[in-house]
Every structure is written in structure tokens, then in C-alpha cells.
C-alpha positions in Angstrom: 24.5 2.1 -4.8 25.4 -1.5 -5.1 23.2 -4.5 -4.4 23.8 -5.8 -1.0 25.8 -8.9 -0.9 24.2 -12.3 -0.2 20.5 -11.3 -1.2 20.2 -13.4 -4.3 22.0 -16.4 -2.8 20.1 -16.3 0.3 16.7 -16.6 -1.3 17.6 -18.5 -4.4 16.2 -21.9 -3.1 13.0 -20.4 -1.7 10.3 -18.6 -3.6 13.2 -16.6 -5.3 14.1 -13.1 -5.1 14.0 -10.3 -7.6 16.5 -7.5 -7.3 16.2 -4.2 -9.4 17.6 -0.9 -9.2 15.7 2.4 -10.2 16.8 6.0 -9.6 19.7 5.0 -7.4 17.5 2.9 -5.1 17.6 -1.0 -4.8 14.2 -2.8 -4.9 14.0 -6.4 -3.5 10.9 -8.4 -4.5 10.2 -11.8 -2.8 7.2 -14.3 -2.3 4.9 -13.8 0.8 6.3 -16.8 2.3 9.8 -15.3 2.3 8.7 -11.7 3.6 9.7 -12.3 7.3 13.0 -14.0 6.5 13.9 -11.1 4.1 13.1 -8.5 6.7 15.3 -10.4 9.4 18.1 -10.9 6.9 18.5 -7.3 6.0 18.2 -6.0 9.5 20.4 -8.7 11.2 22.9 -9.7 8.5 23.0 -6.4 6.2 22.6 -3.6 8.7 19.2 -2.2 7.7 18.4 -1.6 11.3 16.0 1.5 10.8 12.4 0.8 9.6 11.2 3.7 7.8 7.6 2.9 6.6 5.3 0.2 5.1 2.2 0.5 3.0 0.1 -1.2 0.3 -0.4 -0.6 -3.3 -3.6 -1.7 -5.1 -2.4 -3.7 -8.0 -5.6 -4.8 -10.1 -7.0 -7.1 -10.9 -5.5 -9.9 -8.7 -3.2 -8.5 -6.0 -2.0 -6.0 -3.4 1.9 -5.1 -3.1 3.1 -4.5 0.4 6.0 -2.3 0.5 8.5 -1.6 3.2 11.4 0.9 3.3 14.2 0.2 5.5 17.7 2.2 6.0 21.2 1.2 7.0 22.4 4.1 9.0 26.1 2.8 9.1 26.3 2.8 5.3 23.8 5.6 4.4 21.8 3.2 2.2 18.2 2.4 1.8 16.1 -0.6 0.3 12.7 -0.9 -0.8 11.4 -4.3 0.1 8.2 -5.8 -1.8 5.9 -8.7 -1.7 2.6 -9.4 -3.6 -0.4 -10.8 -1.9 -3.5 -12.1 -3.7 -6.6 -9.9 -3.7 -8.9 -12.9 -2.8 -6.9 -13.9 0.1 -4.7 -11.0 1.2 -2.8 -12.3 4.2 1.0 -11.6 5.1 2.9 -12.5 8.2 3.3 -9.4 10.5 6.7 -7.6 10.6 6.1 -6.4 14.1 8.3 -9.1 15.4 11.2 -7.9 13.2 10.5 -4.1 13.4 8.4 -2.9 16.2 8.0 0.4 14.1 5.8 -1.8 11.7 2.8 -1.9 14.1 0.9 1.2 13.1 1.9 1.0 9.5 0.3 -2.6 9.3 -2.7 -1.2 11.0 -3.1 1.4 8.5 -2.4 -0.9 5.6 -5.0 -3.4 7.1 -7.5 -0.6 7.3 -7.1 1.2 4.0 -6.5 -1.8 1.8 -7.8 -4.9 3.7 -4.4 -6.6 3.9 -4.5 -9.0 7.0 -1.1 -9.1 8.9 -1.3 -12.5 10.5 0.2 -12.6 14.1 -0.2 -8.8 14.4 -0.5 -8.0 18.2 -3.5 -5.5 17.8 -4.8 -5.4 14.2 -7.6 -2.9 14.7 -8.6 0.2 12.7 -6.4 3.2 13.3 -7.8 6.1 11.3 -11.2 5.7 10.3 -14.4 6.3 12.3 -16.0 3.3 14.1 -18.3 1.4 11.8 -16.6 2.5 8.6 -17.2 0.0 5.9 -14.7 -0.8 3.3 -11.2 0.0 2.5 -10.8 3.4 1.0 -7.5 3.1 -0.8 -8.6 0.2 -3.0 -9.3 1.3 -6.5 -12.6 -0.6 -6.6 -13.9 1.7 -3.4 -16.8 3.6 -4.3 -16.2 7.3 -3.5 -19.8 8.1 -2.6 -19.1 11.4 -0.7 -18.8 13.1 -4.0 -22.3 11.9 -5.0 -24.0 12.4 -1.6 -22.8 16.0 -1.2 -22.7 18.4 -4.1 -19.5 20.2 -5.2 -18.9 23.2 -2.9 -18.2 25.8 -5.8 -20.8 27.5 -7.8 -19.8 25.5 -10.8 -18.4 21.9 -11.3 -14.7 21.6 -11.6 -13.5 22.6 -15.3 -16.6 24.9 -15.7 -16.0 28.6 -15.8 -17.7 31.6 -17.1 -14.9 32.3 -19.6 -16.5 30.6 -22.6 -14.9 27.1 -22.0 -17.0 24.3 -23.0 -19.1 22.6 -20.1 -17.9 19.1 -19.5 -20.6 16.3 -19.3 -21.5 15.7 -15.7 -20.5 12.0 -14.9 -20.4 10.2 -11.8 -17.1 9.4 -10.3 -15.6 5.8 -11.4 -17.2 2.9 -9.7 -20.2 4.8 -8.4 -23.5 3.0 -9.6 -25.7 5.2 -11.5 -28.7 5.1 -9.1 -26.6 6.6 -6.5 -26.7 10.2 -5.2 -29.3 12.9 -4.8 -32.4 13.0 -7.2 -32.4 15.2 -10.0 -33.9 18.6 -9.3 
């Protein structure tokens, strides 16, 4: 796969662009200020008309990476587009005006990671129950369900009656030591 022409030149004067290739796929990284311009450019000028998906990646300690996957049906090529938003102020312009299919993907990313897509037409929770607090795909999210409800098996994972050493019972990462049912 070749690097689409004009990408590096188009974003040279702005926040810059970083283009890399991995496993036959091209990845394009831009600054958040160039996000909408990048999406518009690859759609209108390079033919990447099919929006496949968008999601977030928690990249501690200071950022979230927003990733979009687009496809050029005429050329049979795909691009991975990425930008980094700061953890303390995770705002990014909405891509819904460029790709209508980004709507639910941005809602899910907002709900699961807390990335706010400015200008989104209806940025409300999509999957979690009403009143849910927090963003469950953040790496610092406390997985309290494992503490509040005992493991459903007779033994903890990794324990068996086959002479294997019993592993020390520990709380999941990020769970405060005073959480969970009282010791019996």
C-alpha cells in the first residue's frame, strides 16, 4: 500500500502530520485542531468515502487517542486516522458533519472514555443504564463489580484441586482496599 499523495504537503504548515505504515496499513496522526480538515480531505480529495468506525484508546497518563478507520472503495484501500486529546480536557470537534456514520461511534466513545465531541448533534449516553457514573473503558476506572459480587465458581480463578498453589487473593487493580463485602 502506498501513502496517499498530498497528505504530508497538505498538513505541513498546520499542526503537522505523521504518516506511518504497519502491517500493510497506513496510519495518519494529526493534531486535534486538524482532525476535521484531515477527515474532509481524505473523503473529498482522496476518495475515502466509507466511514468504518471510530473509537478511543486510553493512553495514560496524559491523553486519549481517538482513532477512525476509513475506506476507499474504488482503490480498495483503508486508512487509520488518529489524534491525541489531553486527559484533563478531552475535547475534539465532532466528525458527524463529515461522516454521518460517526454519530453513534462518537456517542459510544464519549460514554466509555469521556471524550467530548464538540458540535455533536446529540451527545447523550448510548449503551449504559441511566445514572451510570464514570467511563468504564478508562484504565483508571474501578471495576467494583468483581468486589461487590463474589466469583461465581467454587474457587477463585487459578485455584484447583490438582495441587496447584493457591494464588493470593487480591483486589482488582484500582479498587480501594476498603471496598467489597466484609470478611466472613
